[in-house]
N, C-alpha and C positions, 0 to 999 in steps of 0.2 A: 503494499500499500504506500511505502514511503516514495515510490516512482510518481505518485499523483501530485505530490508537491511542487513539481516542475512544469505540470500540465495546466492548460487554460481552463478555467472555472466553467465556462460555457461548453468546453469539450467533454468535459467530466459528466455533465448533466446531459449533453446530447447522447452520450454513449449509454448512461443509466440515469433514467429520470428521477430515480428515487433519491438520487443524491441532492435534488433540489430542496426536498424537506429540511435536509441537513443544513445546507447552506442558508435557508431562509431563517432557521433557528438560531443561527450565529450571526445574523445581519449582513450575509454577503450576498451582493447583487450578481446572480449568474445571468442576468439578462443584459441590462444596458452596459455593465461592466464586465461581462463575461469573457472579454479579450485578455485579461490579465492572469497570471499564474495563481494557483492556489497558495502558493508561499507568499506571494506579494499581497494577496486578498487577506491573508492572515495577519500580516504586518500591519495593513491600514486599518483591520477592524480589531487589532488587539486581541486575536484568537490564537489559543494554543494549537499549535499544529498536531501535537500528539493526541488531544481530545478530539479534534475534528477528524483525523484519519480512523480513530477508533469507531466514532459514530458512523463515519462512511462505510467502514467494513461492515458493521452492524446492519447498516441499511440495505445492503446489497445482497444479504445472504438468502438464499432461497432453501425454505426447509425441504427435508426429504419426504418421499411419499411414505404415508402412513396409513395402515389397515384400520380404519376408525370402527367398522363394524365389529371388531374384537374388544374394542374399549368397553369397560363398565359405564353405567351412567354417569356416575361422579366424576370419572376422570375425562369422559366426553364433554360434560358441562364445563369442567375447568378448561379444557382445550378451547372450547366455543368462547368463553369469557376472555381469556387471556390472549387468545389469538385473534379471533374476528371482533368481538365487541371492543377490545382496546384497540384494534386497527381503525374500526370506525370513528372512535373518540378521536384518536390523534390525528387522522386524515381531515376531518371536518374543518378545523379552524384554518391550515393552509389552503384548502381548495375554497373555502368562501373567500379568503383574501386573494387569491389568483384570479377568481371569476369575477370579483368586483373591479379588479383592476382591468380585466379584459373589457367588461362593459364600458368602463370609463375611457379606455385607450382606442379599442376597436368596435364599440358598439354602434357608432354611425355607420360604420362600412358593413357590419354584420349584425343586423337587429335579431338574428337568432340568439345571439348570446344573451340577452335579457331573458328569454325564456328559458335557456339552459340555467341561467343563474337562479331563476325563481324556482324551477323544479328541483334543483339540488338543494336550495335552502328549505323546501318544503320537505324533502326526502331526510334532510340532517335532523330536522326537528322531529319528524314521525319516528325515525330509528332511534333516536336518543329516547324518547319515551317508551317505545316499544322493548329496547333492552333493559330499560329498569324495571318494566313489568316482569321481564322474564327473570332477572336477578333477584328481585324482591318477592316475588310471588311464586311463579310456576318452578324455577330451578330448585329453590330450597326444598319444596315439597317432593320432587323428584328425588333429590339426595337421601331426604328422610325416608322415602319408600325403599331406597336400597339398603339404608341402614337397618331399617325394621326387619327386612327379609334376612340379612345376614345375622342379626342379633336376636332373631326370633322373638320379637315384641309386637304387639297390636298398636298400629298407628291410627290416630284420630283422622275422622273425614276431613278433608278440607272445606275451607269456608266457600269455595267456588263449586262446590257440588263434585260431579263427575270429572275427572281429568280432562276428557273431551272438551270441556266448555272452554278453558283457557288455550287448550292447543287449537281448537278450531279458530278461535280469534287470532292467535298467533299467525296461523296460516293464511288467514284471510289478508292479515297486514303484509305478510310476505308477498302475496300476490300483487296487492297495490303497490309495493316498492318495486317488483319485478316489473310491472308495466310502466311505472316512472322512469325507470332507467332504460326501458326499450324506446321511450318518447325521446329521452336525452340523447341516446345513440343515434337516433333519427335525425334529430335536430342538428347534431354535430357531424352528420354524415360519416357515421362509423368512427367518429373521434379523429377525423382527418383534418389536419391543420391546413387552413388556406395558404396559398402562395405568399400572401402578405403577413403571415403570423409570425409573430416574434417568439423569442425562446420561451418566455411565460405562456403564450399561447400553447406551445408543443407540451409542456410541461403539465399544464392544466388538463388538457386533453388526455394526456397518457396517465395522468393520475385519475381521471374519471373513469378511463376504460379499465383499469385495474381495480378502482373501487368497485365497479359493476362486477368484474370476475370475481372478486373477494365475496361480494354479496351472493353470488351463486353458489360458492363453495358453502358459505355460512348457512343459506337456507337449505341446501342438499343436506348437510348434516343434521339439521333440525327436522326438517319435513320427512326425511327418507331413513334416518337411522335413530334419533334421538326420541322423537315423538312415537313412533311405533312401538320402540322398546319400553318406553314410560307407559304407554297404554297397556301393553301387555302385562306389566308387572303390577299396575293399578289393579287390573281385574283377577290377577292371582291373589293379590292380598284382599281383595272385596269380592268374592266368588258370589 
């Protein structure tokens, strides 16, 4: 990673857009001032080269393929929250900032950016609420069910009634956000940066595309693995 110190900031982002988030956190302009080396950018912004190289290395790690069907319910929930929920939370602030900047700079020539921004802001609010409902209501009960089975004790019935009630609600909300990102993809021409798009434009669209891809994995784990296994266990404990 030390070789990055001599490379231009804009080139690093062009090669791996995930670096943009790290630069933004450190106040480094990878767009208008992307022609300077990372070493110079760190000097100008009084940033530790050691720290930023470490963060850049963490930002570009691609996790290995995991067989999630073999996970227990608690382990699967922990993976969903620490990987996908935290990803959503961490991605929302920079994406909001980038989209606001795009509308300001490019909105007159590309009016679709305002629609993309509005759709993403709505998705951000909806997903934030959605994840809190899962983390505070549904997930704790699913974990408690698994503990009840392994420890052989009787678990009280949840206040939300049958487990299908919150699960159906979560699945409906998943469908809403899936449709919303299909619209964002359509508005952005498949996240294709126009010829007059700047580096921020490219980064924002790359991040939106990754956000949608992560959302698909996130929803898959819940709809197709977690929820069916939780429903099956619920009826084992409540015959």
